C-alpha atoms as an extended CHARMM CRD file, in Angstrom:
* protein
*
       127  EXT
         1         1  MET       CA              0.0000000000        0.0000000000        0.0000000000  PROA      1               0.0000000000
         2         2  LEU       CA              1.3270000000        3.4260000000       -0.8920000000  PROA      2               0.0000000000
         3         3  VAL       CA              0.9400000000        6.0920000000        1.7410000000  PROA      3               0.0000000000
         4         4  THR       CA              1.3990000000        9.8060000000        1.1970000000  PROA      4               0.0000000000
         5         5  ALA       CA              0.9920000000       12.5680000000        3.7230000000  PROA      5               0.0000000000
         6         6  PRO       CA              1.7160000000       15.9170000000        2.0250000000  PROA      6               0.0000000000
         7         7  ASP       CA             -0.1500000000       17.8790000000        4.7060000000  PROA      7               0.0000000000
         8         8  ARG       CA              2.2110000000       16.6780000000        7.4440000000  PROA      8               0.0000000000
         9         9  PRO       CA              5.7600000000       18.1050000000        7.6020000000  PROA      9               0.0000000000
        10        10  GLY       CA              8.4830000000       15.6410000000        6.7610000000  PROA      10              0.0000000000
        11        11  LEU       CA              6.0780000000       13.0450000000        5.4370000000  PROA      11              0.0000000000
        12        12  GLY       CA              5.5110000000       14.4550000000        1.9520000000  PROA      12              0.0000000000
        13        13  GLN       CA              7.3890000000       11.6340000000        0.2970000000  PROA      13              0.0000000000
        14        14  THR       CA              5.7040000000        8.4380000000       -0.7940000000  PROA      14              0.0000000000
        15        15  LYS       CA              6.8520000000        5.2400000000        0.8330000000  PROA      15              0.0000000000
        16        16  GLU       CA              5.8380000000        1.6200000000        0.6880000000  PROA      16              0.0000000000
        17        17  ARG       CA              4.1800000000        0.1350000000        3.7680000000  PROA      17              0.0000000000
        18        18  THR       CA              2.6260000000       -3.2070000000        4.3690000000  PROA      18              0.0000000000
        19        19  ALA       CA             -0.9380000000       -2.9540000000        5.5430000000  PROA      19              0.0000000000
        20        20  MET       CA             -2.0520000000       -4.7150000000        8.6930000000  PROA      20              0.0000000000
        21        21  PRO       CA             -4.5100000000       -7.4950000000        7.9450000000  PROA      21              0.0000000000
        22        22  ASP       CA             -8.1850000000       -6.7590000000        8.4710000000  PROA      22              0.0000000000
        23        23  PRO       CA             -9.0090000000       -7.6510000000       12.1090000000  PROA      23              0.0000000000
        24        24  SER       CA            -12.4860000000       -8.8270000000       11.0920000000  PROA      24              0.0000000000
        25        25  SER       CA            -11.0580000000      -11.1880000000        8.4920000000  PROA      25              0.0000000000
        26        26  PRO       CA            -11.9450000000      -14.8400000000        9.0740000000  PROA      26              0.0000000000
        27        27  ASP       CA             -8.8040000000      -15.9660000000        7.2560000000  PROA      27              0.0000000000
        28        28  PRO       CA             -6.6500000000      -17.9750000000        9.6910000000  PROA      28              0.0000000000
        29        29  ALA       CA             -3.4830000000      -16.9000000000        7.8760000000  PROA      29              0.0000000000
        30        30  ASP       CA             -4.2780000000      -13.2640000000        8.6960000000  PROA      30              0.0000000000
        31        31  GLN       CA             -4.9510000000      -14.1980000000       12.3050000000  PROA      31              0.0000000000
        32        32  ASP       CA             -1.6650000000      -16.0800000000       12.5380000000  PROA      32              0.0000000000
        33        33  GLU       CA              0.2080000000      -13.1340000000       11.0490000000  PROA      33              0.0000000000
        34        34  ARG       CA             -1.3090000000      -10.6990000000       13.5660000000  PROA      34              0.0000000000
        35        35  THR       CA             -0.5670000000      -13.1020000000       16.4130000000  PROA      35              0.0000000000
        36        36  ALA       CA              3.0440000000      -13.4500000000       15.2800000000  PROA      36              0.0000000000
        37        37  LYS       CA              3.4790000000       -9.6740000000       14.9810000000  PROA      37              0.0000000000
        38        38  ARG       CA              2.0700000000       -9.1260000000       18.4760000000  PROA      38              0.0000000000
        39        39  ALA       CA              4.3190000000      -11.8280000000       19.9070000000  PROA      39              0.0000000000
        40        40  ALA       CA              7.3740000000      -10.3520000000       18.1860000000  PROA      40              0.0000000000
        41        41  TYR       CA              6.5600000000       -6.8640000000       19.4800000000  PROA      41              0.0000000000
        42        42  ARG       CA              6.0370000000       -8.1380000000       23.0220000000  PROA      42              0.0000000000
        43        43  ALA       CA              9.3080000000      -10.0600000000       22.9090000000  PROA      43              0.0000000000
        44        44  ALA       CA             11.2530000000       -7.0760000000       21.5670000000  PROA      44              0.0000000000
        45        45  ASN       CA              9.7100000000       -4.6320000000       24.0610000000  PROA      45              0.0000000000
        46        46  ALA       CA              9.2820000000       -6.8110000000       27.1520000000  PROA      46              0.0000000000
        47        47  ASP       CA             11.0250000000       -4.3790000000       29.5210000000  PROA      47              0.0000000000
        48        48  LYS       CA              9.0880000000       -1.4030000000       28.1840000000  PROA      48              0.0000000000
        49        49  ILE       CA              5.7580000000       -3.2350000000       28.5380000000  PROA      49              0.0000000000
        50        50  LYS       CA              6.6410000000       -4.4090000000       32.0410000000  PROA      50              0.0000000000
        51        51  ALA       CA              7.4960000000       -0.8420000000       33.0740000000  PROA      51              0.0000000000
        52        52  GLN       CA              4.2750000000        0.5210000000       31.5690000000  PROA      52              0.0000000000
        53        53  ARG       CA              2.2110000000       -2.0800000000       33.4310000000  PROA      53              0.0000000000
        54        54  ALA       CA              3.9960000000       -1.2830000000       36.6900000000  PROA      54              0.0000000000
        55        55  VAL       CA              3.3130000000        2.4370000000       36.2860000000  PROA      55              0.0000000000
        56        56  TYR       CA             -0.3530000000        1.7970000000       35.4510000000  PROA      56              0.0000000000
        57        57  GLY       CA             -0.7280000000       -0.6210000000       38.3590000000  PROA      57              0.0000000000
        58        58  ALA       CA              0.7740000000        1.8720000000       40.7970000000  PROA      58              0.0000000000
        59        59  ALA       CA             -1.3960000000        4.7180000000       39.5410000000  PROA      59              0.0000000000
        60        60  ASN       CA             -4.6020000000        2.6590000000       39.5420000000  PROA      60              0.0000000000
        61        61  ALA       CA             -4.1070000000        0.2770000000       42.4730000000  PROA      61              0.0000000000
        62        62  GLU       CA             -7.4890000000        0.9550000000       44.0840000000  PROA      62              0.0000000000
        63        63  LYS       CA             -9.3360000000        0.6910000000       40.7800000000  PROA      63              0.0000000000
        64        64  ILE       CA             -7.6260000000       -2.6310000000       40.0110000000  PROA      64              0.0000000000
        65        65  LYS       CA             -8.4000000000       -4.0010000000       43.4970000000  PROA      65              0.0000000000
        66        66  ALA       CA            -12.0570000000       -3.0490000000       43.0680000000  PROA      66              0.0000000000
        67        67  GLN       CA            -12.2340000000       -4.6530000000       39.6310000000  PROA      67              0.0000000000
        68        68  ASN       CA            -10.6280000000       -7.8560000000       40.9060000000  PROA      68              0.0000000000
        69        69  ALA       CA            -12.9820000000       -8.0270000000       43.8800000000  PROA      69              0.0000000000
        70        70  ALA       CA            -16.0190000000       -7.4840000000       41.6420000000  PROA      70              0.0000000000
        71        71  TYR       CA            -14.8380000000      -10.1810000000       39.2320000000  PROA      71              0.0000000000
        72        72  ARG       CA            -14.2130000000      -12.6570000000       42.0460000000  PROA      72              0.0000000000
        73        73  ALA       CA            -17.6460000000      -11.9580000000       43.5360000000  PROA      73              0.0000000000
        74        74  ALA       CA            -19.3640000000      -12.3650000000       40.1730000000  PROA      74              0.0000000000
        75        75  ASN       CA            -17.5600000000      -15.5900000000       39.3320000000  PROA      75              0.0000000000
        76        76  ILE       CA            -17.2790000000      -17.3240000000       42.7190000000  PROA      76              0.0000000000
        77        77  GLU       CA            -19.4120000000      -20.3020000000       41.6940000000  PROA      77              0.0000000000
        78        78  GLU       CA            -17.3900000000      -20.9040000000       38.5370000000  PROA      78              0.0000000000
        79        79  ARG       CA            -14.1030000000      -20.6350000000       40.4670000000  PROA      79              0.0000000000
        80        80  ASN       CA            -15.3540000000      -23.0620000000       43.1260000000  PROA      80              0.0000000000
        81        81  ALA       CA            -16.4470000000      -25.5190000000       40.4270000000  PROA      81              0.0000000000
        82        82  GLN       CA            -13.0390000000      -25.2670000000       38.7540000000  PROA      82              0.0000000000
        83        83  ALA       CA            -11.2930000000      -25.8790000000       42.0870000000  PROA      83              0.0000000000
        84        84  ARG       CA            -13.4920000000      -28.9080000000       42.8260000000  PROA      84              0.0000000000
        85        85  ALA       CA            -12.8000000000      -30.3230000000       39.3670000000  PROA      85              0.0000000000
        86        86  TYR       CA             -9.0470000000      -29.7980000000       39.7790000000  PROA      86              0.0000000000
        87        87  ARG       CA             -9.0260000000      -31.4530000000       43.2010000000  PROA      87              0.0000000000
        88        88  ALA       CA            -11.0080000000      -34.3930000000       41.8290000000  PROA      88              0.0000000000
        89        89  ALA       CA             -8.6960000000      -34.7780000000       38.8300000000  PROA      89              0.0000000000
        90        90  ASN       CA             -5.3780000000      -34.3600000000       40.6970000000  PROA      90              0.0000000000
        91        91  PRO       CA             -5.6290000000      -35.8650000000       44.2000000000  PROA      91              0.0000000000
        92        92  GLU       CA             -2.1020000000      -37.3120000000       44.1360000000  PROA      92              0.0000000000
        93        93  LYS       CA             -0.5600000000      -34.0450000000       43.0040000000  PROA      93              0.0000000000
        94        94  ILE       CA             -2.3630000000      -32.1820000000       45.8060000000  PROA      94              0.0000000000
        95        95  LYS       CA             -1.2960000000      -34.7480000000       48.4120000000  PROA      95              0.0000000000
        96        96  ALA       CA              2.3220000000      -34.4520000000       47.2660000000  PROA      96              0.0000000000
        97        97  ARG       CA              2.1800000000      -30.6540000000       47.3400000000  PROA      97              0.0000000000
        98        98  ASN       CA              0.6890000000      -30.6530000000       50.8420000000  PROA      98              0.0000000000
        99        99  ALA       CA              3.2930000000      -33.1430000000       52.0720000000  PROA      99              0.0000000000
       100       100  ALA       CA              6.0900000000      -30.9980000000       50.6260000000  PROA      100             0.0000000000
       101       101  TYR       CA              4.6620000000      -27.9040000000       52.3240000000  PROA      101             0.0000000000
       102       102  ARG       CA              4.3820000000      -29.6770000000       55.6730000000  PROA      102             0.0000000000
       103       103  ALA       CA              7.9550000000      -30.9570000000       55.3680000000  PROA      103             0.0000000000
       104       104  ALA       CA              9.3190000000      -27.5260000000       54.4700000000  PROA      104             0.0000000000
       105       105  ASN       CA              7.3700000000      -25.7210000000       57.2100000000  PROA      105             0.0000000000
       106       106  ARG       CA              7.3970000000      -28.3090000000       59.9850000000  PROA      106             0.0000000000
       107       107  GLU       CA              8.7160000000      -25.9260000000       62.6650000000  PROA      107             0.0000000000
       108       108  LYS       CA              6.3350000000      -23.1390000000       61.7200000000  PROA      108             0.0000000000
       109       109  LEU       CA              3.3630000000      -25.5200000000       61.8090000000  PROA      109             0.0000000000
       110       110  LYS       CA              4.4810000000      -26.9840000000       65.1210000000  PROA      110             0.0000000000
       111       111  ALA       CA              4.7740000000      -23.4990000000       66.6580000000  PROA      111             0.0000000000
       112       112  GLY       CA              1.3030000000      -22.6220000000       65.3590000000  PROA      112             0.0000000000
       113       113  ALA       CA             -0.1790000000      -25.7670000000       66.8810000000  PROA      113             0.0000000000
       114       114  VAL       CA              1.4630000000      -25.0300000000       70.2480000000  PROA      114             0.0000000000
       115       115  ALA       CA              0.0990000000      -21.4710000000       70.1930000000  PROA      115             0.0000000000
       116       116  TYR       CA             -3.3800000000      -22.7540000000       69.2900000000  PROA      116             0.0000000000
       117       117  ARG       CA             -3.3770000000      -25.2520000000       72.1530000000  PROA      117             0.0000000000
       118       118  ALA       CA             -2.1800000000      -22.5710000000       74.5940000000  PROA      118             0.0000000000
       119       119  ALA       CA             -4.9200000000      -20.1830000000       73.4970000000  PROA      119             0.0000000000
       120       120  ARG       CA             -7.5500000000      -22.9210000000       73.7900000000  PROA      120             0.0000000000
       121       121  LYS       CA             -6.3320000000      -23.7720000000       77.2800000000  PROA      121             0.0000000000
       122       122  LEU       CA             -6.5530000000      -20.1020000000       78.3100000000  PROA      122             0.0000000000
       123       123  ARG       CA            -10.1000000000      -19.8730000000       76.9490000000  PROA      123             0.0000000000
       124       124  GLN       CA            -11.1280000000      -22.9850000000       78.8650000000  PROA      124             0.0000000000
       125       125  GLN       CA             -9.6310000000      -21.6380000000       82.0900000000  PROA      125             0.0000000000
       126       126  GLY       CA            -11.4820000000      -18.3610000000       81.6400000000  PROA      126             0.0000000000
       127       127  GLU       CA            -14.8820000000      -20.0300000000       81.3520000000  PROA      127             0.0000000000
């Protein structure tokens, strides 16, 4: 596609540009090309994109928290169903993960149990 822009300074010359494919096009080749271009841009500008997201997140922290809370509230049933399905499909993986956590945090868990028993004993004595 030839593009001219005589009304804009410095762009009066004609130059050859490739047109972006039509986003409404059902052609899978066009979709693949757009996907590849987006992936290439993201890979080439990963640091820039990460910095932009950090700036946006810092400037809009409350808005993002509110949006996340609203989404979680609206989709709680779906999330619970997904969690139940995952637990049903992967019981061994979950058991292994829990065992690894208990092994790695044995002292912390033991201290928590001691504190819980002490608090329970104090509550019983106070009654």
